[in-house]
N, C-alpha and C positions, 0 to 999 in steps of 0.2 A: 599606525593604523589601526593597531588591535584596541589602544587606550581609546581612540575616536570612537569605536565600532561600541566599546561599553557604555561610553555615553550618550550613544544612542539609544541602548537598548533601555539604559536606567529608567527614565521616564516611562517607557511602555510600561513596565513593571509597577512602577506607583499609579498609572493609571488605572493598572487591572486590579490593583489592592482597594484602590480608591473606590471602583466599580462595586466591587463586593461590599464595601463599607456602605455604599450607598445604597444598595440594596437591604442589607442587614437594617439598616436605617430605616425605609420602606416600613420593614414587617414589625420592628419593637417600637419606634418612634409612633406609629400611625396607630398601633396597637392592632396589627392583621394578624398576629397569633395569637392574640387573645380570641380575636373572632372565630378564626380557624377551631380552636379548643372549644368554643360555645356550641357552635356548628357540629362539632365530634360530636359532642355528648347529646347533642339533640337528634343525629342521624343513630346515633348508636341506641339510643332509646326507639326508635322505630322501628328496628332493625331486631329490638328484643320483642316488642311488641306484636311484629309481624311473626315470629319463630312460635308465637303462643298459640296460634292456630294450626291448621293441619297441613297437608306437606302432598305429596304427589305418589299415588298409591297406597295411601291411609288404608288399612284394612281389606285390603283388595287383592286375596290369591288369586291366582298361584303366581303371580312373579310380580305384583304390586307395581311400585312405579321406581321413579327416578332416585328416592329416599333409599329403595332395597338396593337400587345399582350401587351406588355411594358404598355403602356397609356391606355390600358381596365384596367389593373390590379390596376392601381393607380385610375381610376374612381371607379371602386368598393370597394376596400379599404377604398377609404375616405368619402363615400357616403352610407357605409351599416355596420352594425354591425357586429363585430369579429366573431360571432359565423358563418355568411352567406358567408364569404368571400369563402369556398371551400364546398357550399350547392345548386342545383338547386332549384332556387326557383324563383318567379314572377320575381325579380330584377336583379338577377343571373343566366342566361342562358349560362350552363359550354357547351355548344355545339359551343358557341362565344368566344373563348379564354380563355376557364377558367384554373382556377390558378394550374397549374400542377408542382409548386416547393414547396421545403419546407417553414415552416412557415416566414423564416428568409428572404427569397424572398418578403412575402406577407406585412412584417415589412419595409423592404426598398421600396417596392411601395407604402404604406403609407405615409413614410417620404417624398418622391417625389413628391408624389401626393399635398400632401399639399403644397410643393412649387409652383407647377403648380398652384392649387387652387388659391392662393393669390394673383400671377400676372395676372393668366388668367384663371378665372373661366371654362371659357366655354370651356376650353381645358378636362376637367375632372367630366363635368356635365353627370348625368345617364343619359342614352337612346342617348340624343340628340346629342353628342358628338364622336359618334361613326364614323370612318373614318375621326378624326379630322385633318386637312392638313395646319393649317396656318402657315406663316412664323415666328411669334412670338412664335407658339405652339410645331414647331418644332426646334427652338433654344433653347426654355427651356428644352426639351428632351435630346436635345445634350448637353447641359449644365449640366444634372445628371448624365451623362455617364461620361464626362470628369472630375467634381470634386469628384465623385468617383474613378476615376483612381487615381487620385493627391491624393486623402485623405489616400489609403488603400493601392494600389500596389503598387506606387511610393515609401512610406517608407519602405514597406516589402522589396523591391530590397535591399535599402539604410541597410536595417538591414542582411538581407542576404549577401551581399557583406562586412558587414563590422565585422562579425563572421566568414566567410570562409578564407579570405583575411588574418585576424586577427591570423587565428588560422592554417592557410596553409602558415607560412610563405614563403617557397620556388614555390611559385605558380606563381610568376613573379615580372617583375619591375611595375612600373608606368602606363607606356601602355597598357600591357597586363592586369593589372586591370582596366583599364578606357575600353578598349576592351571586358573584359567579361560583364560589367555593361553596356555598348551600347549593346551587344549581348541581354542580358536580357529586358533591356526597349523598344528596339527597334525592338521587334517582330513584324514581319510584320501581318501574321497571327493574333494575337490578336487586332492589331488595324486596321484591315481590319474587322474584326466580331464586336467588339465592335463599333467603330467609324465609320464605313461605314453600314456593315447588321442591327446591331443595338441591344446590349444587353449588360448586363452588368459582363462579365466573369472577368471581374477587379477585381471583388468584391470576389467572391469564390476562383481564382486562389491567390490573394493577400493575402488573412486568411491561406489559404494552404502555399504561402511562408512563411507566418511569421510563422507556425507551422515547418516547415522546420530548420529556422533558431534558432528556439526556439531547437530544438532537438539537431542541431550541438554546442549548447552551453550550452548543458546539462541541459536545462529549461523545463522539460518532461512534467510537470503539467500546464505549460503557453501552452506548444506545444499540449497538449487533450483538452486544450478549444479551442485552435485557429483553429485546423482541424474540432471538433464539430460543430463548426459556419461555416465554410466551407461548411462542409455536409449538412447543415441545411439553405445553402445558395442554393445550387443546389445539389441535389442527386448525378451527375456523380464524385463527389469529391470522391464517394467511389471506384473510380478505383486505387485510393493512398492509400486506407484501406489497405492492405495487408502489403504494406510496413512499414507503421508504425504501425501496430499490429507487424509486424515480429521483427524490429527492437528494440520499447518499452519492448518486451518481453523479447526476447533475454539479453537487458539491464537489465533487472530485477532477472534476474536469476542469474545473475553476482553480486549482491549486496549483503549486510552480511543476510538481512531481506526479500527476494525474496516477501513472500506472502505477508507483509507490504506493498512494493511497489508497487507490482501488485492491491492490497485494492486500493491502496492512486489514483492510476490514474483510477481505476475504477469507483471511487466515484467523480472525476471531470469529465468525461465522461458521467456519469448518470447525474450529478450535471446539467452537461450545457444544456445537451436535456431537464431536466425537466422544468427549468425556459423558453427556447425558445418555448416549445409545450406547457406551461401551460395553455392556453386559451383553447387547446382540449383536456385534460386531466380530465376534469370533467364526462366525460361519456365515455362508449365504442363506442357508434355508432359514434360521434364526432371525437375521437381517429382515426376510422377506415375509414372513411368516409373522412379524409386529407390522409391517407394514400393510398387508392385505387388511389386519384388522379396523386400519384407520381411514378404508376407504370403501364403505357398504354399499356398492355400487348395485346387489340384488336387490335391494330394498325399492327400488324404482326412482324416478325423478322428484317425484314428492311423496309425502304420506298425509299428513294433517292436514286442515284448510288454510294454509300461510298466505300471506299477503303478498306473493309474489308473482312473477309474470307466468309461470309453469300452471299453477294452480287456480289465478283466476282466469286465464284463456281455457284450460280444462271444461271449462263450462260449455264451450262450444266447441274447441278442440277435443279431443280424445287421446293426449299424447302417449298413455301406455297401450293403447290398444293399435294406436293407427303406425307406430315406430317401435324399433326395439332399443332395447337398452343400451347396445355400445351407440346405435343413430344419437340418442336423446345425448350422452355423455358426449358426443363430438359438437353437437350443437348449441347444448347448455356453454360447452367450452369457447368455443368462437362467439356467443353471445356475451358472455361473460369479459371477454376479452377486449371485445370491441367497446365497450361500456366502459371500460376505466382506465384503456387505452390514451385516451387525448387527457385526463387527467394526470398521469403518470408521464407523457410527453411532455407536458406544461411544465411538470417540476423538474425536466432534466434539463430543459432549454432555459428555464429561467428561477430557478430556485429562490424559493425563500421560506422563510418561516410560518407566515399567515398561509402562504399557497400548501406548503407542506399540511397545516392541517385542513386545509380545505380537500386535499388530494385524499386524506385518512378518510374523510366523509365521504366523498365520490367514489372509492374506492370500495369501500364497503357496502355502498347503496350497490354498485355495480353487482358484487358476489350475492348479499342479499337479495336482489330483483330476479338473477338470470342463472346461478349458479345450481348445481345438481345437488339434491335430498337438503334443502333449507329447511332448519324448524322454527318456529314459532318464537323461541328464545333468541335465534340468533338477530332478531332487531336490535338486542343489546349492542353489537358491533358496532353500525353505524350512529347509533345514540350515545356513544362516547365519546368521537369527536363532536357530535352536535353539542354536546354539552361543553367543552373544550373551545367551542365557537359562539358560547351562547351572548358574550359582547360584542359577538361582531355579527351574525346573524339579526337580521330583523326580528325586535319581539314577537311579534304575532305568528311568524312562520317557526321561530324557535318552540313557540307553547304550541302551535298546532302539530309539531312532529312529534313532541311528548307525549302529548293527548291521544295523537293516532296509534302512537307503538303499544300504548297502553292500552287501548281497544283492540288492536289487532292481537293481545295476549289474552282477551277478556273470557273466552269460550275455552282456554286453556286453563285459565285462573279460577274458573265455574267449576270445570270437573276436578279439579282438588280441592273446592269447597273454600277458597278465599275470597269472596265475595265482602264480607265485610271490610278485611285489611284493602281489599284492592278500592273499592268506592273512598276509605278513608284516604288512601295515597293519591288518589285521583283528585280530592278533593284538594288536597295540603299543594299538590301543584300547581291546580289555579290560584290558589291564594298565594304561594310564591311570586307567580307571576302579576299577581294584584299588589304587589308588597311596593314602597315608595319605588324602590330601584327597578325592579321589573316594571311598573308603569311607565316610569321614565323612559326606559327604554323601548319599550315600546311605542310610546310616542315618540320618541327622536327618529323613527322609521316609518313614519305614516305619511307619505305623498300624498296619498289620496283617501284619505278618513270614510269616506262612505263606501267605497270599493270594499276596503280592509273590512269596513264594521260588518258591509254583507256577507263576506265570507266566512267572516268569525260566527255571526249568528247562523248560516246555514250548517256550519261545522255541527255546532253545539245542539242544535236541532233533531240532525240527523243522528248524533251520537247519542243524544238523550233517549229519542227514541229505539234505536237497536237496544240501548240498552233493556229498557221497559218490558220491548217486545220479547227479546231472549228470555227474562227471567220469570216472564206470567202467559207465556202463550205455548201452548206445544205446535210445533210443526204438523204440517201434512204426514200421514203415513207413508205416502208415495216420495215425499222431498224432505226424508228426517236430517239432513244437514243445511236445508235452505237457510236459516238466519245466519247459519257459521260464512257460506257463501256469500251474504250480503255485506256481511262486515269487513269478507276478507277482499272484495272488491274495492270497495268504498275507502279503506284503507291503500288499498294496491295503487289507487289512482291519485292518491294524495302521495305518497311514497313516491312514484315516477314523477310527478310535478315537482316534488323537493329535489330529486337528481338531476334534472333537466337545469333549474334555477341554479343550483349549487356548483353545476359544473361552468356554465357560464359566468357566476362571481368568479369562479379559480382562474377563469380565461381570462379576465378582466384586470388581472392581476399583473398580469406579463407587460402590461403597459406602462402599471406604475411603477416597475421595478425596470423600465428599460435605460434608466440612470447609470446601474452599474452600482446601486445601493443595496443589492439584493441581500447581503450575506451579513448589513451590517447591523439592521434595526427590523424589529417586529411592527411592523406597520398594522 
């Protein structure tokens, strides 16, 4: 009997090795690896070019902006013991850019701070380095973001493309794959925020992308570890949590021993969190001290003009005046949950690779549109799965979503004096969709060309008008944020429409996978 079992198992191993061989052939014989390297070099040049411009809070004392916040965290982590990083002490004034991200961000700040301390000690010296803006110091700071992008986000993109196009052989030829790589790597919003405005979203998004690729390749334990690391770098990665939970739980229910599968994933999650949070698990006060920094409810349900439900409707309903913060927390929680719940349930009932990608898009849209304290930069979270689905979503929808996301951040980037790189990347995005593969993809999804052409024309005319008005006309003194409000409501209406459409697309997948082929292929 044992010999017979071995005979049965042997062909399975041979098939697995043949699959790996076929995927390798796809990448190397068709030259996809070469395409990835060329696109990576171009993406790197774009990032370097944007980093030559201004950044958040440049020359704006006393608190400057996000650039100073990141530098200050390096100052704190390299000069104070780990127990004081999140505590308000004589040496750490939390009112001045106190750490408000999970511990992995603190560790990243410490590591980058050591680099700055070695090459330019004055840039992270305690107290005296506040507002440090020397040319060499700025160069080092820009290099830390660039190196993080190259070491984390770029490899994650390669991993995803390797898995996605290795499994989904019908996704297209070499030019389609190259175009897909370009859409993900040359994401104008990510480039402008990380290398212009100045942040490290490439780390959390790169870890999430690695987790997505691990899910698609059926490495669920690795996916849990990578996604937990993403959560522990930026708490906004929770935007993706319903999709990961729904898909992984639904997959476990279809295994031979569901409780054991769930237990293994649970241990991976708990173990990863325990390792990252270990310095703060020695006492209840230390743990909750860090936790309290991650949820700034005192700021209110919104701050700047963001294209989400609360900001857009605040023109008619003054949420902050009419309701308490506690009430708004509860209402936003209910609204967010009700919005992402259908997509999560769909993946529990009918888990599939494509459905998982749609779930990521829909859950992140739910959080962006309805959750508490959303920032303009949070549009990066739904934009990531949208780029992953670039070959699946109708080309016009994909293009308009990218341009809408850019427009929603335009006022923020104007304040940062990043209009020139913004316009350049806006134009490059349009050119990317007008490339042969982009045009072919757009034409493939045009059931009603005239209606689609009208929608695109209206969008471009409105968008061009908003750009010109914002740059050339001063708003009335009575309504100083009139133009921001116009842009915000225009983008919100589009994003809400995208959310309804992509949720419907995800639920339509349930019928496609009813034959029981859910876990075998990426259709």
